[in-house]
C-alpha positions in Angstrom: 0.4 -26.0 -43.4 -2.7 -25.5 -41.3 -6.0 -26.2 -43.1 -9.5 -25.3 -42.1 -10.1 -28.8 -40.6 -7.0 -28.4 -38.3 -8.3 -25.0 -37.2 -11.7 -26.5 -36.4 -10.2 -29.4 -34.4 -8.0 -26.9 -32.4 -11.1 -24.8 -31.6 -12.9 -27.9 -30.4 -10.0 -29.0 -28.2 -9.6 -25.5 -26.7 -13.4 -25.3 -26.0 -13.3 -28.7 -24.2 -10.2 -27.6 -22.2 -12.0 -24.4 -21.2 -15.2 -26.4 -20.2 -13.1 -28.7 -18.0 -11.3 -25.8 -16.5 -14.6 -24.0 -15.7 -16.1 -27.2 -14.2 -13.1 -27.7 -12.0 -13.6 -24.3 -10.5 -16.5 -25.5 -8.3 -15.8 -25.8 -4.6 -17.7 -28.5 -2.8 -18.6 -27.9 0.9 -20.2 -30.2 3.5 -20.4 -28.1 6.7 -21.0 -24.5 7.7 -17.3 -23.8 8.3 -16.4 -24.8 4.8 -19.3 -22.8 3.4 -18.3 -19.6 5.2 -14.7 -20.1 4.2 -15.7 -20.6 0.6 -17.6 -17.3 0.6 -14.5 -15.5 2.0 -12.2 -17.0 -0.6 -14.6 -16.1 -3.4 -14.6 -12.5 -2.2 -10.8 -12.6 -2.3 -10.7 -13.8 -5.9 -11.0 -17.5 -5.4 -13.4 -20.0 -6.9 -16.8 -18.5 -7.2 -19.0 -21.5 -7.7 -19.9 -23.2 -4.4 -21.7 -26.5 -4.4 -23.3 -27.8 -1.2 -23.7 -31.4 -0.2 -26.9 -32.4 1.5 -27.3 -31.3 5.1 -28.2 -28.4 7.4 -25.9 -25.5 7.6 -26.6 -23.4 10.7 -24.8 -20.0 10.5 -23.2 -18.0 13.3 -23.1 -15.0 11.1 -24.5 -13.9 7.7 -22.8 -14.7 4.5 -21.5 -11.5 2.9 -21.1 -11.8 -0.9 -18.9 -9.0 -2.2 -17.5 -10.5 -5.4 -19.2 -10.6 -8.8 -20.3 -13.8 -10.3 -20.7 -15.9 -7.1 -23.0 -19.0 -7.4 -24.2 -21.0 -4.4 -26.2 -24.2 -5.3 -26.9 -27.7 -4.0 -25.3 -30.7 -5.7 -28.5 -32.7 -5.5 -30.6 -29.9 -7.0 -33.1 -30.8 -4.3 -33.9 -27.7 -2.3 -35.4 -29.8 0.6 -32.2 -31.5 1.4 -29.8 -28.5 1.6 -30.9 -26.1 4.3 -29.0 -22.9 5.2 -30.4 -21.3 8.4 -29.9 -18.6 11.0 -30.6 -18.8 14.7 -34.3 -18.0 14.5 -36.4 -14.9 13.8 -35.3 -13.4 17.1 -31.7 -14.6 16.8 -28.4 -12.8 16.1 -28.1 -13.9 12.4 -29.7 -11.1 10.4 -29.4 -12.5 6.9 -28.4 -15.7 5.0 -27.0 -13.8 2.0 -26.1 -10.1 2.1 -25.1 -9.4 -1.4 -23.2 -6.4 -2.8 -21.7 -8.1 -5.9 -23.4 -8.5 -9.3 -24.4 -11.7 -11.0 -25.0 -13.5 -7.7 -26.9 -16.8 -8.1 -28.5 -19.0 -5.4 -30.5 -22.0 -6.4 -31.8 -25.4 -5.2 -31.6 -24.7 -1.5 -33.8 -23.8 1.5 -33.1 -20.6 3.4 -34.8 -20.0 6.8 -34.9 -18.6 10.4 -33.3 -15.2 10.2 -33.9 -11.9 12.0 -34.1 -9.7 8.9 -34.0 -11.0 5.3 -33.0 -14.3 3.8 -31.5 -12.5 0.8 -30.6 -8.8 0.5 -29.4 -7.4 -2.8 -27.8 -4.0 -2.4 -29.1 -1.9 -5.3 -27.5 1.2 -3.8 -24.2 -0.5 -4.7 -25.4 -1.4 -8.2 -25.6 -5.1 -7.5 -27.1 -6.2 -10.8 -28.5 -9.4 -12.4 -29.1 -11.7 -9.4 -30.8 -15.0 -10.0 -32.8 -16.7 -7.2 -34.1 -20.0 -8.5 -35.9 -23.0 -6.9 -35.3 -21.7 -3.4 -37.6 -22.3 -0.4 -37.6 -19.3 1.9 -39.4 -19.4 5.2 -39.6 -17.7 8.6 -37.9 -14.4 8.3 -38.6 -11.6 10.8 -38.8 -9.0 8.0 -39.2 -9.1 4.2 -37.9 -12.4 2.8 -36.1 -11.0 -0.2 -35.0 -7.3 0.0 -33.6 -5.2 -2.8 -32.4 -2.0 -1.1 -31.6 1.5 -2.5 -30.3 4.9 -1.5 -33.0 7.6 -1.7 -30.3 10.2 -2.3 -28.6 8.3 -5.2 -31.4 7.5 -7.6 -28.9 6.6 -10.4 -27.9 3.5 -8.4 -30.1 0.4 -8.5 -30.3 -3.3 -9.1 -31.2 -4.2 -12.7 -32.1 -7.4 -14.6 -32.8 -9.7 -11.6 -34.8 -12.9 -11.8 -36.7 -14.7 -9.1 -38.3 -18.0 -10.3 -39.8 -21.3 -9.2 -39.4 -20.4 -5.5 -41.6 -21.0 -2.5 -41.8 -18.2 0.1 -43.9 -18.9 3.2 -44.3 -18.8 7.0 -44.4 -22.3 8.5 -47.3 -21.4 10.9 -49.3 -19.7 8.1 -48.9 -16.2 9.6 -45.9 -13.8 10.1 -44.3 -12.8 13.4 -45.2 -9.1 13.0 -46.7 -6.7 10.5 -43.4 -5.4 8.9 -43.0 -8.4 6.7 -43.3 -9.2 2.9 -42.3 -11.6 0.3 -40.3 -9.7 -2.3 -39.6 -6.0 -1.5 -37.9 -4.2 -4.3 -36.8 -0.5 -4.5 -35.5 1.4 -7.6 -35.0 -1.6 -9.7 -35.3 -2.0 -13.5 -36.2 -4.9 -15.8 -36.8 -7.6 -13.2 -38.7 -10.9 -13.7 -40.7 -12.7 -11.0 -42.3 -15.9 -12.4 -43.5 -19.3 -11.3 -43.3 -18.7 -7.6 -45.6 -19.6 -4.7 -46.3 -17.3 -1.7 -48.1 -18.5 1.4 -49.1 -17.0 4.7 -47.5 -13.6 4.4 -49.9 -11.9 6.7 -49.8 -9.8 9.8 -50.8 -11.0 13.3 -51.6 -7.5 14.5 -51.1 -3.8 14.5 -51.0 -3.2 10.7 -51.3 -5.1 7.5 -48.3 -6.9 6.0 -46.5 -5.7 2.9 -47.3 -7.3 -0.5 -46.2 -10.8 -1.4 -44.6 -9.1 -4.5 -43.8 -5.4 -4.2 -41.9 -3.2 -6.6 -41.7 0.5 -5.8 -39.5 3.6 -5.3 -39.2 4.3 -9.0 -38.8 0.7 -10.1 -39.7 0.1 -13.7 -40.5 -2.5 -16.4 -41.1 -5.3 -14.0 -42.7 -8.6 -15.3 -44.7 -10.5 -12.7 -46.3 -13.7 -14.2 -47.5 -17.2 -13.3 -47.2 -16.8 -9.6 -49.5 -18.4 -7.0 -50.3 -16.2 -4.0 -52.3 -17.8 -1.1 -53.5 -16.2 2.1 -51.3 -13.2 2.0 -52.6 -9.8 3.3 -51.8 -8.2 -0.1 -50.9 -9.9 -3.3 -49.0 -7.9 -6.0 -48.1 -4.2 -5.8 -46.6 -1.7 -8.1 -45.8 1.6 -6.3 -46.8 2.8 -2.8 -48.2 6.3 -2.3 -46.0 8.7 -4.3 -43.1 6.3 -4.5 -44.2 4.8 -7.7 -43.5 2.3 -10.5 -43.2 2.9 -14.2 -44.5 0.5 -16.8 -44.4 -3.2 -16.1 -46.7 -6.2 -16.6 -48.7 -8.2 -14.1 -50.3 -11.2 -15.9 -51.4 -14.9 -15.5 -51.2 -14.9 -11.7 -53.6 -16.7 -9.3 -54.4 -15.1 -6.0 -56.6 -16.6 -3.3 -57.4 -15.6 0.3 -59.5 -17.5 2.7 -62.2 -16.2 5.1 -59.7 -15.1 7.8 -60.4 -11.3 8.0 -57.4 -10.1 10.0 -55.7 -7.5 7.7 -56.9 -8.9 4.4 -56.6 -6.4 1.6 -56.3 -6.0 -2.1 -55.1 -8.7 -4.5 -53.4 -6.3 -7.0 -52.6 -2.7 -6.3 -51.3 0.1 -8.5 -50.2 3.3 -6.8 -48.5 6.1 -8.8 -47.8 3.4 -11.5 -48.1 5.0 -15.0 -48.5 2.7 -18.0 -48.6 -0.5 -16.0 -50.5 -3.4 -17.5 -52.6 -5.8 -15.4 -54.2 -8.6 -17.4 -55.4 -12.2 -17.3 -55.1 -12.6 -13.6 -57.5 -14.7 -11.5 -58.3 -13.4 -8.0 -60.8 -15.1 -5.5 -61.2 -13.7 -2.1 -63.4 -15.3 0.6 -62.9 -12.4 3.0 -65.0 -9.2 2.9 -62.5 -6.7 1.5 -64.5 -5.2 -1.4 -61.8 -4.8 -4.1 -59.7 -7.3 -6.0 -57.8 -4.8 -8.0 -57.2 -1.1 -7.2 -55.5 1.7 -9.2 -54.8 4.8 -7.2 -53.6 8.4 -7.4 -53.2 10.8 -10.3 -49.7 9.5 -11.0 -51.4 6.3 -12.2 -52.3 7.0 -15.8 -52.4 5.2 -19.1 -52.8 1.8 -17.3 -54.4 -1.2 -18.9 -56.6 -3.5 -16.8 -58.2 -6.2 -18.9 -59.2 -9.9 -19.0 -59.0 -10.3 -15.2 -61.4 -12.8 -13.5 -62.3 -11.9 -9.9 -65.1 -12.1 -7.4 -64.5 -8.6 -6.2 -64.6 -5.1 -7.8 -61.9 -3.4 -9.8 -61.7 0.1 -8.2 -60.4 3.4 -9.5 -59.4 5.7 -6.6 -57.9 9.1 -5.9 -57.7 10.4 -9.5 -56.2 7.4 -11.3 -57.0 6.8 -14.9 -56.7 4.1 -17.5 -58.4 1.6 -19.8 -60.5 -1.1 -18.0 -62.3 -3.6 -20.1 -63.2 -7.3 -20.6 -63.0 -8.1 -16.9 -65.4 -10.4 -15.1 -65.9 -9.5 -11.4 -68.7 -11.8 -10.3 -66.9 -15.2 -10.3 -68.3 -18.0 -8.1 -66.3 -20.5 -6.2 -67.7 -23.4 -8.2 -66.2 -22.0 -11.3 -62.8 -23.2 -10.0 -61.4 -26.7 -9.3 -60.4 -26.1 -5.7 -60.1 -22.5 -4.5 -59.2 -23.2 -0.9 -56.1 -25.1 -2.2 -55.3 -22.2 -4.5 -56.3 -24.2 -7.6 -58.1 -21.5 -9.6 -58.1 -23.4 -12.9 -61.6 -23.4 -14.4 -63.7 -26.4 -13.5 -65.8 -26.0 -16.7 -66.2 -23.8 -19.8 -67.8 -20.8 -18.2 -69.7 -19.0 -21.0 -68.9 -15.5 -19.8 -65.2 -16.4 -19.4 -64.1 -18.7 -22.3 -63.2 -16.9 -25.5 -64.5 -13.6 -24.1 -61.2 -11.7 -23.5 -59.3 -9.4 -25.8 -56.1 -10.0 -27.6 -53.1 -8.2 -26.0 -49.6 -8.0 -27.4 -47.3 -10.6 -25.8 -50.2 -12.7 -24.3 -49.5 -16.1 -25.8 -49.6 -18.5 -22.8 -51.5 -19.0 -19.5 -50.7 -19.7 -15.9 -49.3 -23.2 -16.7 -47.5 -22.2 -19.9 -50.3 -23.6 -22.1 -50.8 -21.7 -25.4 -53.4 -19.0 -25.9 -56.0 -18.9 -27.5 -57.5 -22.4 -27.6 -60.8 -21.4 -29.1 -62.2 -18.4 -31.0 -60.7 -15.9 -28.6 -58.6 -15.4 -25.4 -60.2 -16.6 -22.2 -60.6 -14.3 -19.3 -58.4 -15.0 -16.2 -55.1 -16.8 -15.7 -56.3 -20.2 -17.0 -57.0 -20.9 -20.7 -59.6 -23.6 -20.8 -58.5 -26.5 -23.0 -54.9 -25.4 -23.0 -53.8 -29.0 -22.6 -52.6 -28.6 -19.0 -54.7 -30.8 -16.7 -56.2 -28.4 -14.1 -56.7 -31.3 -11.7 -53.0 -31.7 -11.2 -51.2 -30.0 -8.3 -50.5 -26.4 -9.1 -46.9 -25.6 -10.0 -45.1 -24.1 -7.0 -41.5 -24.5 -7.9 -39.7 -27.8 -8.4 -37.7 -29.5 -5.7 -35.2 -30.3 -8.4 -34.1 -28.5 -11.5 -35.5 -29.5 -14.9 
C-alpha cells in the first residue's frame, strides 16, 4: 500500500534525479574548436548548455545558433576572463552569435572585434525570448546587438527579450564609422533593457551614430530603465521618422555627454511613438545641442514626459502632443556628484528637485533600486535623495560576476 508519505518521497527522488540529469547536460569547452563543435551539436539536438573555461576564443567564422534553448556562459561567471572574439572590425568574421532559435542565452562573457554585430537575433524568424546578461561587448563595425525583421512580414518578430547588466563600448571612446549603435531593435514586443552601461557610441564623421538604445519599426511595450549612457551621440530612442514605437516606458536612466561637439544630439527621442512614457530620467549635456528630450511628429500622441531632470530643453516638434509636467530643465553641474564620470546622483538636497515630482503608477524605485519616495513626495530625476544607496560609490555598470 502506497501512502501519502511514500508518494512525497518518490516525488522528491524523481525531482533530484531530474535535477542531476539537467546539470549533467552542460558541455564544458576550453578552446575555439570545442566551442564551435558544441554549437553544431546543439543545433543537431545535442546538449544545449555550453560552459566556457577561462580563455580567449578567436573565431574563424560566426557561431550560428539555430536550435531553441541554447545557453552559452562562462564557468567562472567573470565576463573579463572569457573572451569570444572575431578577427577585427575589418575582418572576415561578421558576428559572434547569429541566432535564429528562441530562448537563446549568453551571459558572463566578453564579445568583441567583429565586422557587423556581436549578437544578431533574427526576429523575422520569430526568435523569441533571448537573454543577454552580464556581457561586455566592444568594437563592432556596426550595431553591437541587432534584432532584425522582415518589412514584408510584420507578423514575425522577436518578443520578450531581456538585455541586462551589460557593458557596451568602443575601446577608443569613438566608433569606426557613423553606422553604429548599441542596441538596434526592429518590430519587437515586450523587451526589457535594464542596468546596462553604454560608452563612446559616437561617430567619427559623415553623420551621427544611432542611439545607444533604439527600438523602432513598430516595436511596442519596451521597458528601458536604470541604464547609464556616457558620451554617445544619441541616448535612448523610441521610433524613427514614420517607423514608430507603440507604448513603452523610459525611466530612471542617467545620460551624460561631454563637451566634444562632433555629432552630439538628443538624450531621449520619441518619433511616431504614441502613448510612450518618459519619466524620472537625469540628462546632463556639456555640449551645445539645445534639447535633452524631444518628441516629434503627429504620430507621437498621448505621451507622458514627467519628473525628468535636465540642463537642456524638452522640445515638442512637428506636431507631436502629450502631457509634459514636473520637469526641471535648468540643472547645474554642481547638483551632481561627478558628471564627467557619469555619476549624476544628487550631491545635495536640491529644493527644486527633492519631493517636487508627481506620483506615477509603477514608479517605486530609482536608478540604484532604492525605494521611492523617501520624503513627502517623489524626487525629480533618476536619483531619489536619501534612498539609502550611497551616491559616492561607483555607479553600477554590470557585475563582472553574477549575484
